[in-house]
All heavy atoms as a GROMACS GRO file, in nm:
protein
  643
    1MET      N    1   0.088  -0.106  -0.001
    1MET     CA    2   0.009   0.000  -0.001
    1MET      C    3   0.088   0.127  -0.002
    1MET      O    4   0.182   0.136   0.079
    1MET     CB    5  -0.088   0.000   0.122
    1MET     CG    6  -0.201   0.100   0.119
    1MET     SD    7  -0.328   0.062   0.245
    1MET     CE    8  -0.283   0.202   0.363
    2ALA      N    9   0.061   0.206  -0.090
    2ALA     CA   10   0.146   0.336  -0.101
    2ALA      C   11   0.112   0.431   0.012
    2ALA      O   12  -0.012   0.457   0.035
    2ALA     CB   13   0.123   0.400  -0.226
    3SER      N   14   0.206   0.490   0.077
    3SER     CA   15   0.178   0.588   0.181
    3SER      C   16   0.162   0.717   0.121
    3SER      O   17   0.243   0.757   0.029
    3SER     CB   18   0.281   0.587   0.291
    3SER     OG   19   0.402   0.644   0.231
    4THR      N   20   0.062   0.798   0.153
    4THR     CA   21   0.036   0.928   0.105
    4THR      C   22   0.075   1.021   0.220
    4THR      O   23   0.016   1.024   0.318
    4THR     CB   24  -0.110   0.953   0.068
    4THR    OG1   25  -0.187   0.923   0.168
    4THR    CG2   26  -0.145   0.864  -0.056
    5LYS      N   27   0.182   1.098   0.188
    5LYS     CA   28   0.224   1.192   0.292
    5LYS      C   29   0.148   1.321   0.283
    5LYS      O   30   0.161   1.397   0.190
    5LYS     CB   31   0.376   1.226   0.268
    5LYS     CG   32   0.440   1.310   0.375
    5LYS     CD   33   0.585   1.324   0.347
    5LYS     CE   34   0.647   1.417   0.452
    5LYS     NZ   35   0.782   1.460   0.415
    6LYS      N   36   0.067   1.342   0.381
    6LYS     CA   37  -0.016   1.464   0.390
    6LYS      C   38   0.066   1.577   0.447
    6LYS      O   39   0.124   1.561   0.554
    6LYS     CB   40  -0.145   1.444   0.471
    6LYS     CG   41  -0.225   1.560   0.475
    6LYS     CD   42  -0.369   1.526   0.533
    6LYS     CE   43  -0.452   1.648   0.544
    6LYS     NZ   44  -0.411   1.780   0.496
    7ARG      N   45   0.067   1.689   0.376
    7ARG     CA   46   0.133   1.807   0.429
    7ARG      C   47   0.050   1.873   0.528
    7ARG      O   48  -0.070   1.872   0.528
    7ARG     CB   49   0.160   1.910   0.311
    7ARG     CG   50   0.254   1.869   0.216
    7ARG     CD   51   0.259   1.972   0.100
    7ARG     NE   52   0.399   2.007   0.080
    7ARG     CZ   53   0.432   2.113  -0.004
    7ARG    NH1   54   0.336   2.189  -0.057
    7ARG    NH2   55   0.555   2.139  -0.030
    8ASP      N   56   0.126   1.938   0.626
    8ASP     CA   57   0.058   2.018   0.723
    8ASP      C   58  -0.011   2.134   0.642
    8ASP      O   59   0.051   2.184   0.550
    8ASP     CB   60   0.148   2.074   0.831
    8ASP     CG   61   0.197   1.966   0.921
    8ASP    OD1   62   0.115   1.880   0.962
    8ASP    OD2   63   0.320   1.967   0.959
    9SER      N   64  -0.135   2.188   0.693
    9SER     CA   65  -0.193   2.283   0.619
    9SER      C   66  -0.106   2.417   0.643
    9SER      O   67  -0.052   2.446   0.752
    9SER     CB   68  -0.334   2.312   0.677
    9SER     OG   69  -0.324   2.349   0.813
   10ARG      N   70  -0.097   2.492   0.534
   10ARG     CA   71  -0.010   2.612   0.533
   10ARG      C   72  -0.096   2.735   0.537
   10ARG      O   73  -0.208   2.726   0.488
   10ARG     CB   74   0.075   2.614   0.407
   10ARG     CG   75   0.178   2.504   0.397
   10ARG     CD   76   0.275   2.525   0.294
   10ARG     NE   77   0.379   2.433   0.299
   10ARG     CZ   78   0.494   2.469   0.362
   10ARG    NH1   79   0.515   2.579   0.424
   10ARG    NH2   80   0.597   2.379   0.371
   11LYS      N   81  -0.053   2.834   0.608
   11LYS     CA   82  -0.118   2.952   0.624
   11LYS      C   83  -0.040   3.070   0.562
   11LYS      O   84   0.073   3.081   0.598
   11LYS     CB   85  -0.152   2.988   0.782
   11LYS     CG   86  -0.218   3.101   0.802
   11LYS     CD   87  -0.250   3.109   0.955
   11LYS     CE   88  -0.239   3.263   0.989
   11LYS     NZ   89  -0.211   3.286   1.132
   12ALA      N   90  -0.093   3.142   0.473
   12ALA     CA   91  -0.022   3.256   0.405
   12ALA      C   92  -0.013   3.368   0.511
   12ALA      O   93  -0.114   3.397   0.569
   12ALA     CB   94  -0.095   3.298   0.277
   13VAL      N   95   0.117   3.409   0.528
   13VAL     CA   96   0.139   3.507   0.639
   13VAL      C   97   0.187   3.644   0.585
   13VAL      O   98   0.157   3.750   0.629
   13VAL     CB   99   0.223   3.461   0.759
   13VAL    CG1  100   0.140   3.349   0.830
   13VAL    CG2  101   0.345   3.402   0.705
   14GLN      N  102   0.278   3.639   0.484
   14GLN     CA  103   0.340   3.767   0.424
   14GLN      C  104   0.395   3.857   0.546
   14GLN      O  105   0.354   3.975   0.557
   14GLN     CB  106   0.242   3.841   0.344
   14GLN     CG  107   0.207   3.776   0.218
   14GLN     CD  108   0.321   3.785   0.118
   14GLN    OE1  109   0.387   3.876   0.099
   14GLN    NE2  110   0.337   3.673   0.036
   15GLN      N  111   0.473   3.792   0.632
   15GLN     CA  112   0.518   3.865   0.751
   15GLN      C  113   0.677   3.880   0.749
   15GLN      O  114   0.744   3.780   0.706
   15GLN     CB  115   0.468   3.792   0.879
   15GLN     CG  116   0.500   3.863   1.007
   15GLN     CD  117   0.444   3.790   1.123
   15GLN    OE1  118   0.367   3.703   1.113
   15GLN    NE2  119   0.490   3.827   1.237
   16THR      N  120   0.725   3.994   0.797
   16THR     CA  121   0.871   4.004   0.814
   16THR      C  122   0.924   3.903   0.914
   16THR      O  123   0.861   3.900   1.016
   16THR     CB  124   0.909   4.148   0.843
   16THR    OG1  125   0.858   4.228   0.743
   16THR    CG2  126   1.060   4.156   0.853
   17GLY      N  127   1.035   3.832   0.880
   17GLY     CA  128   1.090   3.746   0.980
   17GLY      C  129   1.240   3.772   0.975
   17GLY      O  130   1.297   3.860   0.897
   18TRP      N  131   1.309   3.704   1.062
   18TRP     CA  132   1.459   3.715   1.064
   18TRP      C  133   1.530   3.582   1.068
   18TRP      O  134   1.474   3.488   1.140
   18TRP     CB  135   1.500   3.794   1.194
   18TRP     CG  136   1.448   3.932   1.205
   18TRP    CD1  137   1.321   3.968   1.252
   18TRP    CD2  138   1.507   4.052   1.158
   18TRP    NE1  139   1.310   4.104   1.229
   18TRP    CE2  140   1.421   4.156   1.167
   18TRP    CE3  141   1.629   4.069   1.092
   18TRP    CZ2  142   1.447   4.287   1.133
   18TRP    CZ3  143   1.655   4.206   1.052
   18TRP    CH2  144   1.572   4.315   1.074
   19ILE      N  145   1.613   3.570   0.990
   19ILE     CA  146   1.694   3.437   0.992
   19ILE      C  147   1.840   3.468   1.050
   19ILE      O  148   1.898   3.574   1.023
   19ILE     CB  149   1.712   3.374   0.853
   19ILE    CG1  150   1.769   3.468   0.760
   19ILE    CG2  151   1.576   3.324   0.810
   19ILE    CD1  152   1.816   3.398   0.628
   20THR      N  153   1.897   3.380   1.133
   20THR     CA  154   2.025   3.378   1.178
   20THR      C  155   2.090   3.249   1.151
   20THR      O  156   2.020   3.139   1.145
   20THR     CB  157   2.031   3.402   1.337
   20THR    OG1  158   1.941   3.313   1.405
   20THR    CG2  159   1.993   3.536   1.364
   21LEU      N  160   2.217   3.252   1.112
   21LEU     CA  161   2.289   3.131   1.080
   21LEU      C  162   2.327   3.054   1.211
   21LEU      O  163   2.320   3.120   1.316
   21LEU     CB  164   2.411   3.170   0.989
   21LEU     CG  165   2.377   3.241   0.865
   21LEU    CD1  166   2.507   3.269   0.786
   21LEU    CD2  167   2.276   3.165   0.786
   22GLU      N  168   2.374   2.936   1.202
   22GLU     CA  169   2.424   2.868   1.320
   22GLU      C  170   2.529   2.952   1.387
   22GLU      O  171   2.613   3.012   1.326
   22GLU     CB  172   2.477   2.735   1.275
   22GLU     CG  173   2.374   2.630   1.268
   22GLU     CD  174   2.427   2.487   1.257
   22GLU    OE1  175   2.524   2.478   1.163
   22GLU    OE2  176   2.380   2.394   1.317
   23GLY      N  177   2.516   2.968   1.518
   23GLY     CA  178   2.603   3.054   1.592
   23GLY      C  179   2.544   3.178   1.630
   23GLY      O  180   2.583   3.255   1.713
   24GLY      N  181   2.422   3.216   1.570
   24GLY     CA  182   2.341   3.326   1.607
   24GLY      C  183   2.393   3.457   1.574
   24GLY      O  184   2.356   3.565   1.624
   25PHE      N  185   2.493   3.459   1.470
   25PHE     CA  186   2.539   3.595   1.427
   25PHE      C  187   2.454   3.653   1.307
   25PHE      O  188   2.397   3.576   1.230
   25PHE     CB  189   2.691   3.585   1.388
   25PHE     CG  190   2.768   3.529   1.506
   25PHE    CD1  191   2.826   3.409   1.492
   25PHE    CD2  192   2.800   3.615   1.606
   25PHE    CE1  193   2.900   3.357   1.599
   25PHE    CE2  194   2.864   3.564   1.712
   25PHE     CZ  195   2.921   3.436   1.709
   26ALA      N  196   2.459   3.784   1.301
   26ALA     CA  197   2.408   3.856   1.181
   26ALA      C  198   2.266   3.816   1.141
   26ALA      O  199   2.242   3.739   1.058
   26ALA     CB  200   2.494   3.830   1.056
   27ALA      N  201   2.171   3.873   1.206
   27ALA     CA  202   2.028   3.844   1.182
   27ALA      C  203   2.001   3.913   1.045
   27ALA      O  204   2.039   4.032   1.019
   27ALA     CB  205   1.932   3.893   1.284
   28ARG      N  206   1.937   3.838   0.949
   28ARG     CA  207   1.904   3.892   0.812
   28ARG      C  208   1.752   3.897   0.802
   28ARG      O  209   1.682   3.793   0.837
   28ARG     CB  210   1.970   3.810   0.700
   28ARG     CG  211   2.116   3.818   0.711
   28ARG     CD  212   2.183   3.725   0.606
   28ARG     NE  213   2.130   3.733   0.481
   28ARG     CZ  214   2.166   3.645   0.379
   28ARG    NH1  215   2.241   3.554   0.408
   28ARG    NH2  216   2.114   3.662   0.268
   29PRO      N  217   1.700   4.005   0.746
   29PRO     CA  218   1.556   4.005   0.727
   29PRO      C  219   1.513   3.921   0.614
   29PRO      O  220   1.590   3.898   0.514
   29PRO     CB  221   1.525   4.157   0.693
   29PRO     CG  222   1.650   4.205   0.637
   29PRO     CD  223   1.761   4.130   0.698
   30CYS      N  224   1.388   3.861   0.626
   30CYS     CA  225   1.339   3.784   0.519
   30CYS      C  226   1.181   3.810   0.524
   30CYS      O  227   1.135   3.878   0.613
   30CYS     CB  228   1.360   3.634   0.542
   30CYS     SG  229   1.289   3.558   0.685
   31VAL      N  230   1.106   3.762   0.427
   31VAL     CA  231   0.962   3.759   0.429
   31VAL      C  232   0.914   3.626   0.431
   31VAL      O  233   0.953   3.536   0.350
   31VAL     CB  234   0.911   3.829   0.308
   31VAL    CG1  235   0.756   3.824   0.299
   31VAL    CG2  236   0.951   3.980   0.286
   32VAL      N  237   0.833   3.588   0.540
   32VAL     CA  238   0.779   3.460   0.558
   32VAL      C  239   0.647   3.461   0.466
   32VAL      O  240   0.554   3.529   0.495
   32VAL     CB  241   0.740   3.425   0.698
   32VAL    CG1  242   0.683   3.286   0.721
   32VAL    CG2  243   0.870   3.439   0.781
   33LEU      N  244   0.645   3.377   0.363
   33LEU     CA  245   0.527   3.376   0.268
   33LEU      C  246   0.421   3.294   0.322
   33LEU      O  247   0.302   3.318   0.308
   33LEU     CB  248   0.580   3.318   0.137
   33LEU     CG  249   0.683   3.402   0.062
   33LEU    CD1  250   0.741   3.333  -0.054
   33LEU    CD2  251   0.636   3.545   0.032
   34ASP      N  252   0.452   3.170   0.379
   34ASP     CA  253   0.357   3.089   0.441
   34ASP      C  254   0.425   3.010   0.557
   34ASP      O  255   0.546   2.998   0.558
   34ASP     CB  256   0.281   2.996   0.341
   34ASP     CG  257   0.355   2.894   0.278
   34ASP    OD1  258   0.452   2.843   0.331
   34ASP    OD2  259   0.323   2.858   0.166
   35LEU      N  260   0.341   2.951   0.638
   35LEU     CA  261   0.384   2.885   0.757
   35LEU      C  262   0.288   2.766   0.790
   35LEU      O  263   0.170   2.780   0.762
   35LEU     CB  264   0.366   2.992   0.881
   35LEU     CG  265   0.439   2.974   1.005
   35LEU    CD1  266   0.593   2.968   0.988
   35LEU    CD2  267   0.405   3.095   1.098
   36SER      N  268   0.354   2.660   0.843
   36SER     CA  269   0.274   2.543   0.882
   36SER      C  270   0.339   2.492   1.010
   36SER      O  271   0.441   2.552   1.055
   36SER     CB  272   0.272   2.434   0.775
   36SER     OG  273   0.403   2.368   0.771
   37ALA      N  274   0.281   2.391   1.068
   37ALA     CA  275   0.342   2.331   1.190
   37ALA      C  276   0.472   2.273   1.171
   37ALA      O  277   0.551   2.265   1.260
   37ALA     CB  278   0.238   2.228   1.245
   38SER      N  279   0.510   2.242   1.044
   38SER     CA  280   0.625   2.164   1.017
   38SER      C  281   0.731   2.242   0.949
   38SER      O  282   0.847   2.204   0.937
   38SER     CB  283   0.608   2.032   0.947
   38SER     OG  284   0.547   2.063   0.817
   39GLY      N  285   0.699   2.360   0.896
   39GLY     CA  286   0.795   2.444   0.823
   39GLY      C  287   0.740   2.578   0.770
   39GLY      O  288   0.631   2.619   0.815
   40ALA      N  289   0.814   2.636   0.683
   40ALA     CA  290   0.780   2.767   0.630
   40ALA      C  291   0.838   2.785   0.490
   40ALA      O  292   0.938   2.715   0.450
   40ALA     CB  293   0.838   2.879   0.723
   41LYS      N  294   0.782   2.879   0.415
   41LYS     CA  295   0.843   2.919   0.284
   41LYS      C  296   0.876   3.071   0.305
   41LYS      O  297   0.792   3.148   0.341
   41LYS     CB  298   0.746   2.904   0.180
   41LYS     CG  299   0.795   2.947   0.042
   41LYS     CD  300   0.700   2.894  -0.075
   41LYS     CE  301   0.576   2.963  -0.073
   41LYS     NZ  302   0.498   2.930  -0.201
   42ILE      N  303   1.005   3.105   0.269
   42ILE     CA  304   1.046   3.231   0.301
   42ILE      C  305   1.116   3.282   0.169
   42ILE      O  306   1.152   3.195   0.079
   42ILE     CB  307   1.156   3.243   0.408
   42ILE    CG1  308   1.287   3.174   0.375
   42ILE    CG2  309   1.091   3.199   0.537
   42ILE    CD1  310   1.397   3.196   0.468
   43THR      N  311   1.127   3.424   0.147
   43THR     CA  312   1.207   3.474   0.048
   43THR      C  313   1.301   3.575   0.103
   43THR      O  314   1.268   3.638   0.197
   43THR     CB  315   1.114   3.531  -0.059
   43THR    OG1  316   1.185   3.580  -0.173
   43THR    CG2  317   1.028   3.647  -0.005
   44LEU      N  318   1.422   3.586   0.039
   44LEU     CA  319   1.522   3.685   0.092
   44LEU      C  320   1.621   3.712  -0.020
   44LEU      O  321   1.627   3.638  -0.118
   44LEU     CB  322   1.587   3.625   0.217
   44LEU     CG  323   1.688   3.515   0.202
   44LEU    CD1  324   1.788   3.523   0.315
   44LEU    CD2  325   1.621   3.383   0.198
   45GLU      N  326   1.688   3.827   0.000
   45GLU     CA  327   1.791   3.865  -0.088
   45GLU      C  328   1.925   3.769  -0.062
   45GLU      O  329   1.946   3.741   0.049
   45GLU     CB  330   1.826   4.001  -0.070
   45GLU     CG  331   1.720   4.103  -0.116
   45GLU     CD  332   1.757   4.260  -0.094
   45GLU    OE1  333   1.880   4.280  -0.100
   45GLU    OE2  334   1.674   4.333  -0.059
   46SER      N  335   1.982   3.747  -0.173
   46SER     CA  336   2.102   3.655  -0.171
   46SER      C  337   2.090   3.533  -0.080
   46SER      O  338   2.171   3.527   0.008
   46SER     CB  339   2.231   3.755  -0.142
   46SER     OG  340   2.218   3.811  -0.012
   47PRO      N  341   2.009   3.442  -0.119
   47PRO     CA  342   1.993   3.333  -0.037
   47PRO      C  343   2.110   3.226  -0.055
   47PRO      O  344   2.132   3.136   0.019
   47PRO     CB  345   1.861   3.263  -0.090
   47PRO     CG  346   1.845   3.314  -0.225
   47PRO     CD  347   1.917   3.444  -0.228
   48GLN      N  348   2.188   3.243  -0.170
   48GLN     CA  349   2.291   3.151  -0.188
   48GLN      C  350   2.401   3.153  -0.088
   48GLN      O  351   2.471   3.057  -0.074
   48GLN     CB  352   2.353   3.166  -0.330
   48GLN     CG  353   2.393   3.301  -0.380
   48GLN     CD  354   2.279   3.402  -0.416
   48GLN    OE1  355   2.168   3.384  -0.384
   48GLN    NE2  356   2.327   3.506  -0.471
   49ALA      N  357   2.408   3.258  -0.002
   49ALA     CA  358   2.511   3.265   0.102
   49ALA      C  359   2.471   3.187   0.227
   49ALA      O  360   2.539   3.185   0.322
   49ALA     CB  361   2.534   3.405   0.144
   50LEU      N  362   2.351   3.117   0.230
   50LEU     CA  363   2.298   3.044   0.347
   50LEU      C  364   2.353   2.905   0.352
   50LEU      O  365   2.351   2.837   0.254
   50LEU     CB  366   2.151   3.044   0.334
   50LEU     CG  367   2.070   3.172   0.369
   50LEU    CD1  368   1.924   3.159   0.366
   50LEU    CD2  369   2.113   3.233   0.501
   51ASN      N  370   2.372   2.863   0.475
   51ASN     CA  371   2.396   2.715   0.500
   51ASN      C  372   2.266   2.658   0.503
   51ASN      O  373   2.159   2.710   0.488
   51ASN     CB  374   2.455   2.699   0.634
   51ASN     CG  375   2.593   2.764   0.645
   51ASN    OD1  376   2.660   2.783   0.541
   51ASN    ND2  377   2.636   2.806   0.771
   52SER      N  378   2.264   2.521   0.511
   52SER     CA  379   2.141   2.446   0.513
   52SER      C  380   2.056   2.454   0.647
   52SER      O  381   1.951   2.427   0.659
   52SER     CB  382   2.153   2.303   0.472
   52SER     OG  383   2.244   2.240   0.562
   53LYS      N  384   2.144   2.491   0.755
   53LYS     CA  385   2.082   2.503   0.882
   53LYS      C  386   2.075   2.638   0.934
   53LYS      O  387   2.177   2.718   0.919
   53LYS     CB  388   2.154   2.416   0.988
   53LYS     CG  389   2.158   2.266   0.964
   53LYS     CD  390   2.206   2.195   1.078
   53LYS     CE  391   2.217   2.040   1.044
   53LYS     NZ  392   2.094   1.978   1.003
   54LEU      N  393   1.957   2.694   0.979
   54LEU     CA  394   1.942   2.827   1.027
   54LEU      C  395   1.839   2.839   1.124
   54LEU      O  396   1.773   2.738   1.161
   54LEU     CB  397   1.913   2.918   0.904
   54LEU     CG  398   1.810   2.877   0.804
   54LEU    CD1  399   1.673   2.943   0.844
   54LEU    CD2  400   1.854   2.918   0.674
   55ARG      N  401   1.812   2.952   1.172
   55ARG     CA  402   1.704   2.981   1.269
   55ARG      C  403   1.615   3.094   1.227
   55ARG      O  404   1.667   3.191   1.171
   55ARG     CB  405   1.773   3.025   1.406
   55ARG     CG  406   1.677   3.028   1.526
   55ARG     CD  407   1.768   3.028   1.645
   55ARG     NE  408   1.684   3.021   1.765
   55ARG     CZ  409   1.640   2.905   1.817
   55ARG    NH1  410   1.651   2.798   1.762
   55ARG    NH2  411   1.567   2.920   1.927
   56LEU      N  412   1.485   3.068   1.235
   56LEU     CA  413   1.386   3.167   1.187
   56LEU      C  414   1.311   3.219   1.307
   56LEU      O  415   1.262   3.143   1.393
   56LEU     CB  416   1.277   3.091   1.091
   56LEU     CG  417   1.160   3.173   1.043
   56LEU    CD1  418   1.206   3.294   0.953
   56LEU    CD2  419   1.056   3.087   0.967
   57ALA      N  420   1.299   3.353   1.314
   57ALA     CA  421   1.232   3.413   1.417
   57ALA      C  422   1.150   3.533   1.356
   57ALA      O  423   1.172   3.583   1.252
   57ALA     CB  424   1.332   3.464   1.520
   58PHE      N  425   1.048   3.584   1.440
   58PHE     CA  426   0.970   3.692   1.402
   58PHE      C  427   1.014   3.822   1.472
   58PHE      O  428   0.944   3.928   1.472
   58PHE     CB  429   0.819   3.669   1.424
   58PHE     CG  430   0.766   3.566   1.322
   58PHE    CD1  431   0.745   3.431   1.360
   58PHE    CD2  432   0.736   3.602   1.198
   58PHE    CE1  433   0.703   3.345   1.258
   58PHE    CE2  434   0.692   3.510   1.089
   58PHE     CZ  435   0.684   3.389   1.139
   59SER      N  436   1.132   3.816   1.543
   59SER     CA  437   1.194   3.930   1.589
   59SER      C  438   1.340   3.914   1.576
   59SER      O  439   1.386   3.812   1.543
   59SER     CB  440   1.160   3.953   1.744
   59SER     OG  441   1.223   3.855   1.823
   60ARG      N  442   1.418   4.017   1.590
   60ARG     CA  443   1.558   4.003   1.570
   60ARG      C  444   1.625   3.924   1.679
   60ARG      O  445   1.746   3.888   1.666
   60ARG     CB  446   1.630   4.152   1.572
   60ARG     CG  447   1.607   4.220   1.439
   60ARG     CD  448   1.694   4.345   1.447
   60ARG     NE  449   1.821   4.318   1.386
   60ARG     CZ  450   1.881   4.394   1.300
   60ARG    NH1  451   1.825   4.501   1.254
   60ARG    NH2  452   2.002   4.358   1.256
   61ASP      N  453   1.552   3.898   1.784
   61ASP     CA  454   1.607   3.816   1.899
   61ASP      C  455   1.589   3.668   1.858
   61ASP      O  456   1.482   3.610   1.869
   61ASP     CB  457   1.521   3.850   2.027
   61ASP     CG  458   1.574   3.774   2.145
   61ASP    OD1  459   1.665   3.690   2.131
   61ASP    OD2  460   1.543   3.804   2.264
   62ALA      N  461   1.697   3.595   1.824
   62ALA     CA  462   1.691   3.472   1.775
   62ALA      C  463   1.645   3.360   1.882
   62ALA      O  464   1.612   3.251   1.853
   62ALA     CB  465   1.821   3.421   1.709
   63ARG      N  466   1.657   3.397   2.013
   63ARG     CA  467   1.618   3.305   2.115
   63ARG      C  468   1.469   3.270   2.106
   63ARG      O  469   1.433   3.169   2.157
   63ARG     CB  470   1.648   3.375   2.254
   63ARG     CG  471   1.792   3.382   2.286
   63ARG     CD  472   1.817   3.457   2.420
   63ARG     NE  473   1.758   3.591   2.401
   63ARG     CZ  474   1.772   3.680   2.490
   63ARG    NH1  475   1.829   3.654   2.613
   63ARG    NH2  476   1.720   3.807   2.478
   64HIS      N  477   1.394   3.354   2.038
   64HIS     CA  478   1.251   3.323   2.028
   64HIS      C  479   1.220   3.255   1.888
   64HIS      O  480   1.100   3.237   1.866
   64HIS     CB  481   1.173   3.444   2.039
   64HIS     CG  482   1.190   3.515   2.170
   64HIS    ND1  483   1.156   3.455   2.290
   64HIS    CD2  484   1.246   3.625   2.206
   64HIS    CE1  485   1.183   3.524   2.397
   64HIS    NE2  486   1.244   3.643   2.352
   65GLY      N  487   1.316   3.208   1.827
   65GLY     CA  488   1.294   3.143   1.697
   65GLY      C  489   1.296   2.995   1.694
   65GLY      O  490   1.292   2.929   1.802
   66ARG      N  491   1.283   2.937   1.573
   66ARG     CA  492   1.284   2.793   1.560
   66ARG      C  493   1.398   2.747   1.473
   66ARG      O  494   1.423   2.818   1.372
   66ARG     CB  495   1.156   2.749   1.484
   66ARG     CG  496   1.028   2.795   1.545
   66ARG     CD  497   0.952   2.699   1.635
   66ARG     NE  498   0.948   2.556   1.593
   66ARG     CZ  499   0.834   2.492   1.549
   66ARG    NH1  500   0.728   2.558   1.514
   66ARG    NH2  501   0.841   2.362   1.513
   67ASP      N  502   1.455   2.644   1.502
   67ASP     CA  503   1.568   2.592   1.422
   67ASP      C  504   1.510   2.528   1.295
   67ASP      O  505   1.406   2.457   1.306
   67ASP     CB  506   1.651   2.480   1.497
   67ASP     CG  507   1.727   2.541   1.617
   67ASP    OD1  508   1.777   2.651   1.603
   67ASP    OD2  509   1.742   2.472   1.724
   68CYS      N  510   1.572   2.555   1.183
   68CYS     CA  511   1.518   2.504   1.050
   68CYS      C  512   1.635   2.435   0.970
   68CYS      O  513   1.757   2.469   0.997
   68CYS     CB  514   1.469   2.619   0.972
   68CYS     SG  515   1.349   2.712   1.057
   69GLU      N  516   1.587   2.367   0.871
   69GLU     CA  517   1.681   2.315   0.772
   69GLU      C  518   1.619   2.357   0.640
   69GLU      O  519   1.506   2.331   0.612
   69GLU     CB  520   1.688   2.170   0.783
   69GLU     CG  521   1.798   2.093   0.704
   69GLU     CD  522   1.804   1.951   0.746
   69GLU    OE1  523   1.772   1.915   0.858
   69GLU    OE2  524   1.837   1.875   0.646
   70VAL      N  525   1.704   2.398   0.546
   70VAL     CA  526   1.658   2.428   0.398
   70VAL      C  527   1.637   2.300   0.337
   70VAL      O  528   1.726   2.214   0.318
   70VAL     CB  529   1.761   2.513   0.330
   70VAL    CG1  530   1.716   2.543   0.196
   70VAL    CG2  531   1.781   2.653   0.402
   71VAL      N  532   1.510   2.280   0.284
   71VAL     CA  533   1.479   2.153   0.209
   71VAL      C  534   1.472   2.171   0.068
   71VAL      O  535   1.482   2.075  -0.015
   71VAL     CB  536   1.355   2.084   0.267
   71VAL    CG1  537   1.380   2.024   0.402
   71VAL    CG2  538   1.232   2.170   0.274
   72TRP      N  539   1.451   2.300   0.014
   72TRP     CA  540   1.452   2.325  -0.120
   72TRP      C  541   1.476   2.469  -0.149
   72TRP      O  542   1.458   2.559  -0.057
   72TRP     CB  543   1.322   2.287  -0.202
   72TRP     CG  544   1.200   2.341  -0.146
   72TRP    CD1  545   1.106   2.280  -0.055
   72TRP    CD2  546   1.135   2.469  -0.178
   72TRP    NE1  547   1.000   2.361  -0.034
   72TRP    CE2  548   1.012   2.478  -0.109
   72TRP    CE3  549   1.168   2.574  -0.261
   72TRP    CZ2  550   0.940   2.587  -0.109
   72TRP    CZ3  551   1.089   2.684  -0.261
   72TRP    CH2  552   0.975   2.688  -0.190
   73ARG      N  553   1.532   2.511  -0.257
   73ARG     CA  554   1.566   2.645  -0.311
   73ARG      C  555   1.514   2.673  -0.451
   73ARG      O  556   1.541   2.582  -0.533
   73ARG     CB  557   1.711   2.671  -0.304
   73ARG     CG  558   1.779   2.653  -0.163
   73ARG     CD  559   1.923   2.656  -0.182
   73ARG     NE  560   1.992   2.610  -0.059
   73ARG     CZ  561   2.059   2.697   0.018
   73ARG    NH1  562   2.075   2.827  -0.005
   73ARG    NH2  563   2.111   2.657   0.134
   74ARG      N  564   1.440   2.777  -0.466
   74ARG     CA  565   1.403   2.822  -0.605
   74ARG      C  566   1.425   2.967  -0.620
   74ARG      O  567   1.346   3.049  -0.571
   74ARG     CB  568   1.261   2.783  -0.632
   74ARG     CG  569   1.235   2.639  -0.652
   74ARG     CD  570   1.091   2.612  -0.694
   74ARG     NE  571   1.066   2.464  -0.666
   74ARG     CZ  572   0.987   2.422  -0.566
   74ARG    NH1  573   0.930   2.513  -0.484
   74ARG    NH2  574   0.971   2.291  -0.548
   75GLY      N  575   1.537   3.010  -0.668
   75GLY     CA  576   1.581   3.140  -0.676
   75GLY      C  577   1.586   3.208  -0.535
   75GLY      O  578   1.670   3.156  -0.463
   76SER      N  579   1.516   3.309  -0.513
   76SER     CA  580   1.535   3.372  -0.374
   76SER      C  581   1.430   3.313  -0.285
   76SER      O  582   1.420   3.362  -0.171
   76SER     CB  583   1.508   3.531  -0.394
   76SER     OG  584   1.382   3.558  -0.444
   77THR      N  585   1.354   3.210  -0.312
   77THR     CA  586   1.260   3.154  -0.226
   77THR      C  587   1.315   3.015  -0.169
   77THR      O  588   1.372   2.944  -0.238
   77THR     CB  589   1.127   3.124  -0.296
   77THR    OG1  590   1.081   3.249  -0.359
   77THR    CG2  591   1.021   3.076  -0.205
   78LEU      N  592   1.298   3.000  -0.041
   78LEU     CA  593   1.352   2.879   0.024
   78LEU      C  594   1.230   2.808   0.098
   78LEU      O  595   1.146   2.876   0.156
   78LEU     CB  596   1.457   2.906   0.131
   78LEU     CG  597   1.575   2.987   0.082
   78LEU    CD1  598   1.665   3.033   0.201
   78LEU    CD2  599   1.656   2.910  -0.020
   79GLY      N  600   1.236   2.667   0.096
   79GLY     CA  601   1.148   2.590   0.174
   79GLY      C  602   1.222   2.544   0.302
   79GLY      O  603   1.330   2.490   0.287
   80LEU      N  604   1.165   2.569   0.419
   80LEU     CA  605   1.229   2.539   0.545
   80LEU      C  606   1.140   2.427   0.617
   80LEU      O  607   1.031   2.433   0.611
   80LEU     CB  608   1.240   2.652   0.638
   80LEU     CG  609   1.302   2.788   0.581
   80LEU    CD1  610   1.306   2.899   0.684
   80LEU    CD2  611   1.452   2.753   0.539
   81LYS      N  612   1.218   2.334   0.679
   81LYS     CA  613   1.155   2.233   0.767
   81LYS      C  614   1.205   2.261   0.912
   81LYS      O  615   1.323   2.279   0.937
   81LYS     CB  616   1.200   2.093   0.729
   81LYS     CG  617   1.155   1.984   0.824
   81LYS     CD  618   1.198   1.855   0.766
   81LYS     CE  619   1.347   1.819   0.794
   81LYS     NZ  620   1.392   1.696   0.772
   82PHE      N  621   1.108   2.272   1.006
   82PHE     CA  622   1.137   2.300   1.139
   82PHE      C  623   1.207   2.178   1.200
   82PHE      O  624   1.155   2.059   1.180
   82PHE     CB  625   1.028   2.338   1.228
   82PHE     CG  626   0.959   2.467   1.195
   82PHE    CD1  627   0.820   2.484   1.174
   82PHE    CD2  628   1.043   2.580   1.160
   82PHE    CE1  629   0.770   2.605   1.132
   82PHE    CE2  630   0.979   2.700   1.124
   82PHE     CZ  631   0.849   2.704   1.114
   83THR      N  632   1.321   2.182   1.272
   83THR     CA  633   1.392   2.071   1.325
   83THR      C  634   1.388   2.066   1.471
   83THR      O  635   1.429   1.965   1.535
   83THR     CB  636   1.538   2.066   1.277
   83THR    OG1  637   1.602   2.193   1.321
   83THR    CG2  638   1.553   2.052   1.127
   84ALA      N  639   1.335   2.155   1.541
   84ALA     CA  640   1.327   2.156   1.683
   84ALA      C  641   1.190   2.216   1.725
   84ALA      O  642   1.126   2.284   1.657
   84ALA     CB  643   1.440   2.231   1.759
   0.00000   0.00000   0.00000
């Protein structure tokens, strides 16, 4: 029997967010396009400089964010999976 992986429902948010790289340095602004319980879709300038692991927050204070892993990239848009 084939398993059908159901995605968590996504909510369009169009909200400013902040990403920080591992180590918590240099918060960079991004736009969170949509959000679900398991991840988010964001867009930002010069995403090619990003590692696959980062932290997404809705304030510049990364302590209130979620650890993420980049699962896909299309131009300046990234798909993130929450890891913690």
